[in-house]
RODO-699464 format. One line per field, with one value per residue (C-alpha): residue in three letters; x, y, z; residue number from 1. Coordinates in steps of 0.05 Angstrom, whole numbers, plus 5000, padded with zeros to 4 digits. Layout:
N
r <- c(Ala  ...) $
east <- c(X  ...) $
north <- c(Y  ...) $
up <- c(Z  ...) $
k <- c(NUM  ...) $
! end
This chain:
494
r <- c(Unk  Unk  Unk  Unk  Unk  Unk  Unk  Unk  Unk  Unk  Unk  Unk  Unk  Unk  Unk  Unk  Unk  Unk  Unk  Unk  Unk  Unk  Unk  Unk  Unk  Unk  Unk  Unk  Unk  Unk  Unk  Unk  Unk  Unk  Unk  Unk  Unk  Unk  Unk  Unk  Unk  Unk  Unk  Unk  Unk  Unk  Unk  Unk  Unk  Unk  Unk  Unk  Unk  Unk  Unk  Unk  Unk  Unk  Unk  Unk  Unk  Unk  Unk  Unk  Unk  Unk  Unk  Unk  Unk  Unk  Unk  Unk  Unk  Unk  Unk  Unk  Unk  Unk  Unk  Unk  Unk  Unk  Unk  Unk  Unk  Unk  Unk  Unk  Unk  Unk  Unk  Unk  Unk  Unk  Unk  Unk  Unk  Unk  Unk  Unk  Unk  Unk  Unk  Unk  Unk  Unk  Unk  Unk  Unk  Unk  Unk  Unk  Unk  Unk  Unk  Unk  Unk  Unk  Unk  Unk  Unk  Unk  Unk  Unk  Unk  Unk  Unk  Unk  Unk  Unk  Unk  Unk  Unk  Unk  Unk  Unk  Unk  Unk  Unk  Unk  Unk  Unk  Unk  Unk  Unk  Unk  Unk  Unk  Unk  Unk  Unk  Unk  Unk  Unk  Unk  Unk  Unk  Unk  Unk  Unk  Unk  Unk  Unk  Unk  Unk  Unk  Unk  Unk  Unk  Unk  Unk  Unk  Unk  Unk  Unk  Unk  Unk  Unk  Unk  Unk  Unk  Unk  Unk  Unk  Unk  Unk  Unk  Unk  Unk  Unk  Unk  Unk  Unk  Unk  Unk  Unk  Unk  Unk  Unk  Unk  Unk  Unk  Unk  Unk  Unk  Unk  Unk  Unk  Unk  Unk  Unk  Unk  Unk  Unk  Unk  Unk  Unk  Unk  Unk  Unk  Unk  Unk  Unk  Unk  Unk  Unk  Unk  Unk  Unk  Unk  Unk  Unk  Unk  Unk  Unk  Unk  Unk  Unk  Unk  Unk  Unk  Unk  Unk  Unk  Unk  Unk  Unk  Unk  Unk  Unk  Unk  Unk  Unk  Unk  Unk  Unk  Unk  Unk  Unk  Unk  Unk  Unk  Unk  Unk  Unk  Unk  Unk  Unk  Unk  Unk  Unk  Unk  Unk  Unk  Unk  Unk  Unk  Unk  Unk  Unk  Unk  Unk  Unk  Unk  Unk  Unk  Unk  Unk  Unk  Unk  Unk  Unk  Unk  Unk  Unk  Unk  Unk  Unk  Unk  Unk  Unk  Unk  Unk  Unk  Unk  Unk  Unk  Unk  Unk  Unk  Unk  Unk  Unk  Unk  Unk  Unk  Unk  Unk  Unk  Unk  Unk  Unk  Unk  Unk  Unk  Unk  Unk  Unk  Unk  Unk  Unk  Unk  Unk  Unk  Unk  Unk  Unk  Unk  Unk  Unk  Unk  Unk  Unk  Unk  Unk  Unk  Unk  Unk  Unk  Unk  Unk  Unk  Unk  Unk  Unk  Unk  Unk  Unk  Unk  Unk  Unk  Unk  Unk  Unk  Unk  Unk  Unk  Unk  Unk  Unk  Unk  Unk  Unk  Unk  Unk  Unk  Unk  Unk  Unk  Unk  Unk  Unk  Unk  Unk  Unk  Unk  Unk  Unk  Unk  Unk  Unk  Unk  Unk  Unk  Unk  Unk  Unk  Unk  Unk  Unk  Unk  Unk  Unk  Unk  Unk  Unk  Unk  Unk  Unk  Unk  Unk  Unk  Unk  Unk  Unk  Unk  Unk  Unk  Unk  Unk  Unk  Unk  Unk  Unk  Unk  Unk  Unk  Unk  Unk  Unk  Unk  Unk  Unk  Unk  Unk  Unk  Unk  Unk  Unk  Unk  Unk  Unk  Unk  Unk  Unk  Unk  Unk  Unk  Unk  Unk  Unk  Unk  Unk  Unk  Unk  Unk  Unk  Unk  Unk  Unk  Unk  Unk  Unk  Unk  Unk  Unk  Unk  Unk  Unk  Unk  Unk  Unk  Unk  Unk  Unk  Unk  Unk  Unk  Unk  Unk  Unk  Unk  Unk  Unk  Unk  Unk  Unk  Unk  Unk  Unk  Unk  Unk  Unk  Unk) $
east <- c(8685  8687  8714  8667  8607  8548  8486  8443  8374  8317  8287  8210  8175  8140  8075  8071  8094  8077  8102  8076  8030  8038  8109  8150  8165  8207  8251  8300  8361  8377  8437  8458  8536  8588  8620  8598  8527  8541  8564  8504  8457  8498  8469  8397  8392  8423  8371  8311  8330  8344  8271  8249  8241  8291  8317  8271  8296  8268  8211  8161  8164  8180  8140  8204  8236  8290  8330  8394  8418  8475  8471  8533  8521  8495  8416  8413  8347  8303  8327  8309  8236  8230  8250  8197  8149  8163  8151  8092  8057  8094  8064  7989  7995  7990  7966  8029  8079  8122  8178  8231  8277  8349  8417  8450  8396  8344  8384  8389  8309  8278  8206  8218  8220  8141  8120  8137  8127  8074  8061  8138  8129  8193  8245  8314  8376  8450  8448  8395  8409  8406  8327  8317  8283  8244  8214  8188  8151  8120  8103  8070  8026  8023  8027  8085  8150  8201  8256  8313  8377  8421  8477  8506  8479  8528  8534  8582  8536  8488  8537  8583  8554  8593  8577  8505  8483  8502  8487  8546  8530  8598  8630  8712  8715  8680  8677  8696  8681  8734  8696  8639  8628  8687  8719  8739  8700  8710  8672  8645  8624  8562  8592  8599  8531  8494  8546  8563  8633  8686  8682  8728  8709  8748  8810  8798  8722  8752  8811  8760  8709  8759  8783  8712  8708  8773  8742  8682  8723  8738  8803  8809  8773  8769  8772  8722  8720  8711  8789  8814  8883  8859  8827  8842  8858  8794  8804  8873  8842  8785  8848  8890  8822  8816  8878  8923  8985  9016  8957  9001  8958  8976  8922  8937  8911  8987  8982  8910  8937  8988  8940  8885  8939  8969  8907  8914  8869  8873  8902  8890  8879  8849  8827  8785  8793  8846  8858  8920  8924  8936  8974  9037  9102  9084  9016  9063  9115  9056  9037  9104  9116  9054  9046  8977  8965  8953  8995  8939  8927  8871  8895  8845  8874  8819  8848  8921  8912  8935  8894  8827  8846  8851  8782  8769  8800  8831  8891  8946  8993  9003  9078  9060  9010  9068  9121  9073  9061  9140  9142  9083  9121  9182  9165  9124  9144  9106  9044  8985  8953  8885  8856  8785  8794  8741  8738  8699  8701  8670  8723  8757  8807  8844  8902  8881  8851  8926  8961  8915  8932  9002  9006  8958  9007  9054  9022  9027  8958  8939  8863  8819  8757  8735  8681  8649  8636  8561  8528  8511  8451  8477  8548  8591  8615  8543  8525  8585  8536  8572  8634  8609  8652  8606  8584  8603  8679  8672  8647  8715  8761  8735  8754  8825  8835  8802  8861  8913  8888  8871  8941  8970  8935  8951  9017  9011  8967  9020  9076  9053  9049  9092  9085  9052  9008  8964  8887  8833  8778  8707  8671  8640  8651  8596  8604  8619  8607  8652  8711  8737  8745  8787  8836  8903  8936  8942  8865  8873  8814  8834  8794  8825  8801  8815  8813  8765  8706  8738  8700  8698  8736  8793  8867  8900  8963  8954  9010  8980  8985  8959  8945  8875  8863  8815  8826  8883  8871  8918  8940  8913  8981  8968  8915  8945  8885  8813  8763  8751  8689  8629  8563  8533  8510  8497  8560  8563  8618  8663) $
north <- c(8090  8015  8022  8043  8037  8074  8078  8013  8034  7980  7975  7984  7927  7875  7855  7791  7737  7721  7658  7597  7605  7527  7533  7557  7644  7682  7735  7782  7834  7895  7917  7994  8020  7983  7915  7925  7924  7875  7819  7845  7820  7760  7751  7774  7730  7665  7688  7694  7614  7586  7615  7570  7627  7628  7658  7693  7715  7772  7819  7782  7718  7745  7756  7796  7841  7867  7945  7953  8019  8062  8139  8154  8176  8242  8244  8172  8184  8215  8148  8111  8134  8126  8055  8051  8087  8035  7974  8003  7996  7908  7906  7927  7873  7815  7791  7782  7814  7852  7908  7911  7970  7954  7984  8060  8109  8062  8063  8150  8167  8110  8131  8175  8119  8095  8167  8176  8098  8074  8009  7990  7930  7924  7980  7960  7991  7963  7941  7878  7843  7780  7795  7805  7740  7751  7817  7797  7751  7790  7848  7793  7764  7837  7888  7940  7934  7989  7973  8014  7996  8045  8008  7937  7878  7848  7772  7760  7724  7784  7838  7812  7795  7741  7703  7693  7644  7669  7659  7679  7685  7671  7607  7626  7687  7716  7768  7772  7816  7837  7894  7934  8008  8071  8116  8170  8230  8252  8318  8286  8221  8186  8123  8128  8154  8094  8037  8064  8055  8013  7938  7882  7811  7767  7733  7662  7672  7714  7653  7600  7626  7633  7567  7539  7583  7550  7482  7502  7513  7590  7609  7680  7724  7802  7828  7884  7938  8019  8012  7950  7971  7996  7925  7898  7956  7952  7884  7892  7944  7906  7857  7911  7917  7851  7844  7816  7863  7822  7859  7906  7975  7964  7938  7868  7878  7853  7791  7777  7785  7732  7671  7693  7675  7614  7587  7513  7535  7606  7633  7701  7751  7825  7880  7943  7994  8020  8082  8133  8161  8094  8051  8019  7993  7921  7918  7942  7879  7826  7835  7829  7762  7737  7711  7698  7768  7808  7862  7908  7977  8013  8079  8131  8208  8250  8314  8340  8402  8395  8450  8409  8349  8380  8412  8333  8317  8267  8264  8263  8312  8305  8299  8235  8207  8206  8176  8130  8113  8106  8054  8015  8009  7998  7939  7913  7886  7911  7939  7968  8033  8050  8111  8160  8238  8283  8348  8404  8402  8457  8515  8494  8545  8544  8543  8481  8441  8448  8413  8350  8358  8350  8292  8252  8261  8246  8194  8155  8114  8054  8076  8125  8136  8213  8252  8308  8337  8314  8342  8290  8307  8299  8306  8364  8383  8387  8456  8490  8512  8577  8551  8506  8507  8529  8466  8482  8498  8429  8400  8430  8409  8337  8331  8362  8312  8257  8271  8266  8200  8166  8189  8162  8094  8089  8088  8033  7992  8003  7979  7917  7896  7830  7807  7750  7753  7700  7723  7696  7677  7706  7691  7716  7795  7826  7864  7807  7734  7709  7745  7714  7762  7767  7801  7795  7800  7869  7876  7900  7865  7822  7808  7748  7693  7621  7556  7534  7561  7570  7555  7617  7612  7574  7613  7624  7651  7708  7749  7826  7849  7920  7968  8009  8067  8021  7942  7898  7864  7796  7717  7663  7621  7561  7535  7535  7510  7493  7508  7468  7495  7442  7489  7544  7534  7575  7580  7595  7621  7571) $
up <- c(9083  9060  8978  8932  8888  8854  8872  8839  8815  8816  8749  8730  8755  8695  8733  8681  8737  8809  8852  8856  8908  8937  8931  8984  8987  8947  8965  8922  8959  8915  8949  8940  8962  8992  9009  9086  9050  9003  9063  9096  9038  9036  9113  9098  9041  9085  9139  9098  9072  9139  9146  9085  9030  8959  8916  8863  8802  8793  8827  8780  8819  8884  8944  8987  8963  9011  8987  9034  9030  9032  9052  9019  8952  8926  8914  8953  8989  8928  8882  8951  8947  8880  8872  8925  8879  8831  8882  8912  8842  8845  8920  8898  8843  8894  8956  9009  8979  9031  9021  9068  9076  9112  9117  9132  9103  9145  9207  9181  9174  9219  9220  9159  9119  9128  9136  9054  9035  9096  9038  9076  9119  9151  9168  9200  9216  9206  9275  9270  9212  9250  9257  9190  9183  9252  9227  9158  9197  9239  9197  9156  9215  9255  9209  9189  9238  9243  9285  9289  9350  9379  9385  9359  9401  9445  9425  9376  9330  9318  9320  9263  9191  9189  9246  9211  9154  9092  9015  8970  8896  8881  8908  8901  8940  9005  9043  9127  9169  9219  9251  9248  9265  9263  9324  9267  9253  9183  9171  9106  9121  9159  9175  9242  9264  9225  9237  9310  9350  9318  9354  9332  9328  9359  9328  9327  9305  9246  9233  9247  9194  9143  9159  9134  9076  9050  9067  9023  8966  8976  8948  8963  9016  9037  9097  9111  9162  9158  9196  9179  9199  9267  9281  9347  9393  9429  9442  9474  9517  9540  9558  9597  9635  9657  9687  9625  9636  9572  9525  9486  9460  9390  9334  9308  9244  9218  9271  9222  9161  9174  9200  9154  9100  9130  9120  9080  9009  9014  8956  8959  9021  9003  9055  9059  9083  9108  9140  9126  9199  9220  9174  9215  9185  9206  9163  9101  9130  9142  9064  9041  9084  9078  9002  9006  9011  8955  8926  8927  8978  8982  9008  9006  9004  9000  8989  8976  9016  9086  9096  9074  9103  9169  9163  9139  9208  9165  9210  9172  9126  9049  9064  9112  9066  9012  9061  9084  9015  8997  9051  9027  8964  8987  9034  8979  8910  8847  8892  8869  8900  8892  8930  8934  8928  8932  8902  8916  8989  9031  9034  8981  8941  8880  8913  8954  8891  8858  8914  8903  8834  8850  8917  8864  8807  8863  8888  8813  8830  8794  8791  8840  8850  8844  8876  8873  8946  8972  9029  9076  9129  9196  9182  9201  9130  9113  9166  9121  9071  9069  9049  8993  8921  8864  8826  8770  8801  8822  8759  8723  8786  8780  8701  8705  8770  8722  8662  8724  8746  8679  8660  8712  8708  8635  8650  8713  8653  8595  8650  8652  8578  8565  8633  8654  8700  8750  8739  8778  8736  8746  8686  8616  8605  8615  8547  8502  8539  8486  8532  8592  8654  8708  8767  8779  8843  8842  8840  8755  8711  8651  8593  8543  8510  8527  8485  8519  8571  8644  8706  8758  8811  8758  8766  8696  8666  8611  8580  8580  8507  8522  8579  8573  8634  8668  8646  8623  8552  8550  8521  8551  8570  8612  8671  8739  8784  8768  8830  8884  8910  8917  8917  8937  8999  9067  9105  9176  9222  9268) $
k <- c(1  2  3  4  5  6  7  8  9  10  11  12  13  14  15  16  17  18  19  20  21  22  23  24  25  26  27  28  29  30  31  32  33  34  35  36  37  38  39  40  41  42  43  44  45  46  47  48  49  50  51  52  53  54  55  56  57  58  59  60  61  62  63  64  65  66  67  68  69  70  71  72  73  74  75  76  77  78  79  80  81  82  83  84  85  86  87  88  89  90  91  92  93  94  95  96  97  98  99  100  101  102  103  104  105  106  107  108  109  110  111  112  113  114  115  116  117  118  119  120  121  122  123  124  125  126  127  128  129  130  131  132  133  134  135  136  137  138  139  140  141  142  143  144  145  146  147  148  149  150  151  152  153  154  155  156  157  158  159  160  161  162  163  164  165  166  167  168  169  170  171  172  173  174  175  176  177  178  179  180  181  182  183  184  185  186  187  188  189  190  191  192  193  194  195  196  197  198  199  200  201  202  203  204  205  206  207  208  209  210  211  212  213  214  215  216  217  218  219  220  221  222  223  224  225  226  227  228  229  230  231  232  233  234  235  236  237  238  239  240  241  242  243  244  245  246  247  248  249  250  251  252  253  254  255  256  257  258  259  260  261  262  263  264  265  266  267  268  269  270  271  272  273  274  275  276  277  278  279  280  281  282  283  284  285  286  287  288  289  290  291  292  293  294  295  296  297  298  299  300  301  302  303  304  305  306  307  308  309  310  311  312  313  314  315  316  317  318  319  320  321  322  323  324  325  326  327  328  329  330  331  332  333  334  335  336  337  338  339  340  341  342  343  344  345  346  347  348  349  350  351  352  353  354  355  356  357  358  359  360  361  362  363  364  365  366  367  368  369  370  371  372  373  374  375  376  377  378  379  380  381  382  383  384  385  386  387  388  389  390  391  392  393  394  395  396  397  398  399  400  401  402  403  404  405  406  407  408  409  410  411  412  413  414  415  416  417  418  419  420  421  422  423  424  425  426  427  428  429  430  431  432  433  434  435  436  437  438  439  440  441  442  443  444  445  446  447  448  449  450  451  452  453  454  455  456  457  458  459  460  461  462  463  464  465  466  467  468  469  470  471  472  473  474  475  476  477  478  479  480  481  482  483  484  485  486  487  488  489  490  491  492  493  494) $
! end
């Protein structure tokens, strides 16, 4: 699973506005789920704009609304179909409006989407993002379309979202897809079923895209994949099968970090998400040796009980996890570590949960995404009904885990008080527009008040004056660098 975020709800739709019938058609994309979906949405937007559509500011003035879906979180299905109910009213208000459902939930549900919401115009899955604009046109002229491909199209410009036109909402940072799919079989995860097998993007294409992004003023890139630290293993195997006896059967991720980090203009490189079973010392070495690679590691634990980890098919023990974590901290100075933990996996006992608390405390995470187990149809764990943990028990465990991880987060943040941190400015705080927000290299959110407004994408130094569990507060020290991005334009890979 790539990263973590909650399911975004499309609000109630006002019917007061409508796009200009004489002007270009307008679109709006709502994104649910992980960073991979966010990146897919950028590509869908880029394709629609390349086809002549322009971005709308709300449903009121949109002609096309895209729901790019996720099926990871609990009740994702119900939330989607509830939002589609709101959009039916929106669609019926004006002729020519279209609804598109894309992403993982569309890949999973297929024809069920239009069975439950027959007014949907386009249903498309995860393997045909490159067809977004074409399918919208086909549906407009020929009626509703459902197109779900069983596997990725074997064409670099169709297969990888980063090889398609993009409309990025943020000009100073960018997602870069390095692989698609996943070859792991974690019992709780639907990703392999909806994203397919693991396929690595060609090394030179990734570096070329980062060079193009840097030339456009991007200073921070995040390398995306379901299991980034296994990147390139399939490329090496293919090279060996093609007769290249020098190809070593090992991942190329450490090499990729070094090459991307060496691109002129790139100040920060991030990546998500690695898998602990595939984490290798050379990755930590590349993080330590490459100044642009940020001192932050998202390292999903999922559980601290070896018995539960085995049932999840995670491929490591708690001891091995902690050993690798200690090695990472030894090799990468000032490393911040975040994680994912699931509470209440089927069959989890009180003793199993105590092991999770112990490992979480020993790991001293900077932050953690914690979840109560939610069965996803199509996964092995969904069929373990006889072992489901009582919801009340799971809820109580969840609260106990939060106490442990928030205590650790607070201690980590309080330890940074008095330090001067480099911060990448994101813009005004969402809660108080008079306050500026940014992120440190360790991916910590910092709120501060500069003497004058700073453009998003600027780099500043900030002295930390207060640490809370989920953010830092600081005092502006100096402006280090102004952003050098030009304009928000579609970007195509080299």
